[in-house]
C-alpha positions in Angstrom: -0.2 -0.2 0.0 2.8 2.5 1.0 4.6 1.5 -2.3 1.2 2.2 -4.3 0.7 5.5 -2.7 4.7 6.3 -3.2 4.1 5.6 -6.7 1.0 7.7 -7.1 2.9 10.6 -5.5 5.8 10.2 -7.8 3.3 10.2 -10.8 1.6 13.5 -9.7 4.8 15.2 -9.2 5.8 14.3 -12.7 2.5 15.3 -14.1 2.5 18.5 -12.2 5.9 19.2 -13.4 5.1 18.9 -16.6 2.0 21.0 -16.8 4.1 23.5 -15.2 6.3 23.7 -18.2 3.9 22.8 -20.9 3.4 26.3 -21.9 7.1 27.1 -22.2 8.5 28.4 -25.5 12.1 27.1 -25.2 13.3 27.7 -28.9 12.5 29.5 -32.2 9.1 28.7 -33.4 8.1 27.2 -29.9 8.4 23.4 -28.8 7.3 21.6 -31.9 9.1 24.2 -34.3 5.8 25.3 -36.2 4.8 28.4 -34.4 2.1 26.8 -32.4 1.9 26.9 -28.5 0.5 24.2 -26.5 -0.7 26.8 -23.9 -4.5 26.8 -23.1 -6.7 29.1 -21.3 -5.3 32.5 -21.9 -7.5 35.3 -22.2 -8.2 37.7 -25.3 -10.9 39.7 -23.1 -8.8 42.9 -22.6 -9.5 46.0 -21.1 -10.0 49.1 -23.2 -6.4 50.3 -22.8 -5.3 46.9 -23.5 -3.5 43.7 -21.6 -1.4 45.2 -18.3 2.2 45.8 -19.1 4.1 43.6 -16.2 7.3 45.0 -17.2 9.6 46.3 -19.8 13.4 46.4 -20.5 15.8 47.8 -23.0 18.2 45.0 -24.5 20.0 46.8 -27.5 19.6 46.4 -31.3 18.3 43.4 -32.9 15.7 41.1 -33.9 16.2 38.2 -31.9 13.0 36.8 -30.1 12.4 35.0 -26.8 13.2 31.6 -25.2 10.9 30.9 -22.3 11.9 28.2 -19.7 11.4 27.5 -16.4 10.6 30.9 -15.0 13.3 32.3 -17.2 13.4 34.7 -20.5 16.5 35.0 -22.8 17.1 37.1 -25.8 19.7 39.1 -27.3 20.6 42.8 -28.4 23.4 45.0 -29.7 24.6 48.2 -28.2 27.9 50.0 -29.5 29.2 46.8 -31.2 28.7 45.1 -28.0 26.2 42.0 -28.2 24.6 40.8 -25.0 22.6 37.8 -23.8 20.1 38.8 -21.2 18.1 36.4 -18.8 15.1 37.9 -17.4 12.8 36.8 -14.5 9.6 35.9 -16.5 7.3 37.4 -14.0 9.2 40.7 -12.8 11.6 41.4 -15.6 14.7 41.4 -13.1 17.7 40.6 -14.6 19.1 37.2 -13.3 22.2 37.2 -15.4 23.4 38.8 -18.6 26.7 38.1 -20.6 28.2 40.5 -23.1 31.2 40.3 -25.8 32.4 42.2 -28.6 30.2 41.9 -31.9 29.9 44.1 -35.1 26.3 45.8 -35.3 26.6 45.0 -39.0 23.9 47.4 -39.7 23.7 46.8 -43.7 20.5 48.5 -45.2 18.8 48.1 -41.9 19.2 48.6 -38.2 21.6 45.5 -37.6 22.0 43.6 -34.5 21.3 40.3 -33.3 19.3 37.9 -35.7 19.1 34.3 -34.0 16.9 33.4 -30.9 18.2 31.6 -28.2 17.6 28.2 -27.5 17.1 26.7 -23.9 17.6 22.9 -23.4 18.5 20.5 -20.8 19.4 23.6 -18.3 21.6 25.1 -20.9 21.2 28.2 -23.4 22.6 28.0 -26.7 23.2 31.0 -28.8 24.9 32.2 -32.2 25.9 35.8 -33.2 25.9 37.1 -36.6 29.4 36.4 -37.0 29.1 32.9 -36.0 30.3 33.1 -32.5 28.4 30.4 -30.2 27.9 30.2 -26.6 26.7 27.2 -24.4 25.7 28.8 -21.2 24.5 27.3 -17.8 20.8 28.7 -17.8 20.6 29.4 -14.1 24.0 31.3 -13.8 24.7 32.3 -17.3 28.4 30.8 -16.8 30.0 29.7 -20.0 30.2 26.0 -20.5 31.8 26.2 -23.9 32.0 29.0 -26.6 34.1 29.1 -30.0 33.7 31.1 -33.2 32.0 28.4 -35.4 32.5 30.3 -38.8 36.1 30.8 -38.1 37.0 27.1 -37.0 35.0 26.0 -40.3 36.6 28.5 -42.4 32.8 29.1 -43.4 31.4 32.0 -45.6 29.1 34.3 -43.8 26.0 35.1 -45.5 25.5 38.8 -46.4 23.3 39.7 -43.3 25.2 37.4 -41.0 23.7 34.1 -39.4 20.4 34.2 -38.5 19.1 30.9 -38.1 18.8 29.8 -34.5 20.1 26.5 -33.1 18.0 23.5 -32.8 19.1 20.7 -30.4 18.6 16.9 -31.0 19.4 14.7 -28.1 23.2 15.3 -28.0 23.4 17.2 -30.9 23.0 20.8 -31.7 22.3 21.8 -35.4 23.4 25.0 -37.1 22.5 26.7 -40.4 26.2 27.3 -40.9 28.1 26.0 -43.9 26.7 24.8 -47.4 23.9 22.9 -45.8 24.3 22.8 -42.4 26.6 21.8 -39.2 26.2 19.7 -36.3 28.0 20.0 -32.6 28.1 17.7 -29.7 25.9 20.0 -27.5 28.1 19.0 -24.4 31.5 19.8 -25.6 31.3 22.0 -29.0 33.1 19.3 -30.9 32.1 19.1 -34.5 30.3 16.1 -35.6 29.8 16.7 -38.9 29.7 19.7 -41.6 28.6 20.1 -44.7 31.0 22.6 -47.0 32.4 26.2 -46.4 29.6 28.3 -48.8 27.4 31.0 -47.6 24.2 29.3 -45.6 20.8 30.4 -45.6 19.1 32.4 -42.9 16.6 29.8 -41.7 16.6 27.6 -38.6 16.9 24.0 -38.6 13.6 22.2 -38.7 13.6 18.5 -37.5 11.0 15.6 -38.8 10.8 12.1 -39.0 11.9 10.2 -42.0 11.2 6.8 -42.1 12.1 6.1 -38.7 15.2 8.5 -38.7 15.6 11.9 -37.1 16.2 14.2 -39.9 16.5 18.1 -40.5 15.4 20.6 -43.1 17.3 23.5 -43.9 16.8 26.6 -46.5 19.7 27.2 -47.6 21.4 29.7 -50.0 19.5 28.1 -53.2 17.8 25.0 -52.0 15.5 23.7 -49.3 17.7 20.6 -48.5 16.7 17.6 -46.0 19.7 15.6 -44.3 19.9 12.9 -41.4 20.6 14.5 -38.3 23.2 12.1 -36.9 25.5 12.2 -40.1 24.4 15.0 -42.6 23.8 12.6 -45.1 21.7 14.2 -48.0 18.0 12.7 -48.5 16.6 15.1 -50.7 16.8 18.8 -52.1 14.6 21.3 -54.0 15.9 24.2 -56.0 14.8 27.6 -54.6 16.8 30.5 -55.7 16.0 33.7 -54.4 17.1 37.5 -55.0 20.0 38.0 -52.8 19.9 34.5 -51.5 17.6 35.2 -48.9 15.8 32.3 -47.7 15.0 33.1 -44.3 11.6 31.9 -43.5 11.2 28.1 -42.2 10.1 25.3 -44.3 6.8 23.8 -43.4 6.6 20.0 -43.6 3.0 18.0 -43.6 3.2 14.6 -44.5 5.2 14.2 -47.5 4.6 17.7 -48.5 6.9 20.7 -47.7 6.1 24.3 -48.1 8.8 26.8 -48.9 8.3 30.4 -49.4 10.6 33.5 -49.7 10.3 37.3 -50.4 11.6 39.7 -52.9 8.4 38.9 -54.9 9.4 35.3 -55.2 6.6 33.7 -53.6 6.0 30.1 -52.1 4.9 26.7 -53.2 4.1 23.0 -51.9 6.2 20.1 -52.9 5.7 16.6 -52.6 9.0 15.3 -51.5 8.3 11.5 -51.2 10.4 10.8 -54.4 13.3 12.8 -56.2 12.8 15.1 -58.1 10.1 16.7 -55.9 6.8 17.1 -57.4 5.4 20.5 -57.5 1.9 20.7 -56.3 1.5 24.8 -56.5 4.3 27.5 -56.7 3.2 31.3 -57.1 3.5 34.5 -55.6 0.5 34.3 -53.2 2.6 34.1 -49.7 6.1 35.6 -49.8 7.4 35.2 -46.6 10.6 37.5 -46.3 11.3 37.3 -43.0 8.8 35.7 -40.6 7.6 32.1 -41.1 3.9 31.1 -41.9 1.8 29.0 -39.5 0.1 26.0 -40.8 -3.5 25.7 -39.1 -6.2 23.2 -40.2 -5.3 23.1 -43.8 -4.2 26.6 -44.0 -1.3 28.8 -44.2 -1.4 32.1 -42.1 1.5 34.5 -42.5 2.8 37.5 -43.8 2.9 38.1 -47.6 5.6 40.9 -48.1 3.7 43.5 -45.8 0.6 42.2 -45.8 -1.4 39.5 -43.5 -2.9 36.7 -45.8 -4.3 33.3 -45.5 -3.7 30.8 -48.1 -5.0 27.2 -48.9 -2.4 24.7 -48.2 -3.5 22.2 -50.9 -3.9 24.9 -53.6 -2.1 28.0 -53.0 -5.4 29.8 -53.3 -5.7 32.9 -51.5 -8.7 33.0 -49.1 -8.1 36.6 -47.4 -5.8 39.5 -47.3 -5.5 42.4 -44.8 -3.0 45.1 -44.8 -3.1 45.6 -40.9 0.3 43.8 -40.2 2.9 45.5 -42.5 6.1 43.3 -42.0 4.8 41.9 -38.9 4.8 38.5 -37.7 2.4 35.7 -36.3 1.9 32.6 -33.9 -1.1 30.7 -33.0 -2.0 29.3 -29.4 -5.0 27.4 -28.2 -6.8 28.0 -31.3 -6.3 31.8 -31.8 -4.3 33.9 -34.3 -1.7 36.3 -32.4 -0.4 39.0 -34.8 2.3 41.8 -33.9 2.2 44.3 -36.4 5.2 46.0 -37.9 4.1 49.3 -35.8 3.9 47.2 -32.5 0.2 46.8 -32.4 -1.1 43.4 -30.9 -3.9 41.6 -32.5 -5.8 38.4 -31.6 -8.4 36.7 -34.2 -10.0 33.2 -34.9 -7.9 32.0 -37.4 -10.3 31.2 -40.3 -10.3 31.1 -44.2 -13.4 33.2 -44.2 -11.9 36.3 -43.0 -9.9 38.1 -40.7 -11.8 39.4 -37.9 -9.9 40.5 -34.8 -11.5 39.8 -31.5 -8.6 41.7 -29.4 -6.3 44.5 -30.3 -4.0 46.8 -28.5 -0.9 49.2 -29.0 1.6 47.5 -26.8 5.0 48.8 -28.0 6.3 51.6 -30.6 8.9 51.5 -33.4 9.6 48.8 -36.1 8.6 45.3 -34.9 9.6 42.5 -37.4 10.5 40.1 -34.3 7.7 37.2 -33.6 6.0 37.7 -30.5 5.8 35.0 -27.9 3.0 33.6 -25.7 4.1 31.5 -22.6 2.7 30.8 -19.5 0.0 33.9 -19.8 2.4 36.5 -20.8 3.1 38.0 -24.4 6.6 39.0 -24.7 7.3 41.7 -27.8 10.4 43.7 -28.9 11.1 46.2 -31.7 14.1 46.8 -33.6 15.8 49.1 -31.1 15.6 46.6 -28.3 12.7 47.8 -26.5 11.1 44.8 -24.7 7.8 44.7 -23.0 5.8 41.8 -21.3 2.0 41.8 -21.1 -0.5 40.0 -19.2 -3.1 37.8 -20.7 -3.6 35.4 -18.0 -7.0 36.6 -17.3 -6.5 36.4 -13.5 
């Protein structure tokens, strides 16, 4: 009887621990890398003045989004050619720790600053700077566990606007969009496991998927979408995708054997069946041009920013279902069946995602300036930032 009760207690503790972390957002595009939060029960019923602001901070120039885990929020920014990794208390905004190092602003036709979003995994924070400097830090203390300039070590060419893909962790492997078609490091030591070449990379984040029982990863590289085995980098398939200035920045979206890829500069997007090679084109048009922010696939439709407007496109046909000019070059995510939009001018909107039209059920101006960074909902709070590094945390818990 005592053992039974002990077992029940252990189960309850495990379940409670899981539930407390179920709404975390530990990496770019969330726990499943699809822009969809697992959080439920948050509120879009806001007062007239908008949701309560819990805290604000200044982190420096850049476009890094947020990683949220175990009550900590991590992001990065650049001030006077010094990059800083910040770790905040999620509830109060108090700085738990920060780490600074020299890093060029690299303001080339835009504000410059940091691009990749930190990744929190197994009590560690992983970051990569625009010039390829990698840190693995203790998430609680911010102490350096290992660090290196990966681009220098590999002699990998830096893309025009610097390395922008966030780090994806698979088991003991850390995956990077650095080099011709990706690189993998041992997450515990930083030792190179495999690398693919020295050509300039794309700007997207590695996206993991299952390929006939093998853990595999997709990259948007310089002029292709490519899939490789996570363990050794062996190529599985590739799809030509040539974009002006080689800017393949939005993450690919896989659904079954079909992959959606998209780029800006009036290129467009398409869905391809990659079950055989060469890939079979399902559709390919200019209806969804994701220059920076990735789309979200929800119930058979893609919701995303087409150049400088919000749009819904049918995944199976590429047909436009609706267009709304509200977003500018903003970004989107989905949580509990609701579409969350942060517009380029800092207005936060919530709507029920529907192919029948965009009808906001809540909206509020939460921040000013230029907002190209994807907002993050985690544990009843939404985190937003602008290009100059202003960060705001607003309460949507409904409590």
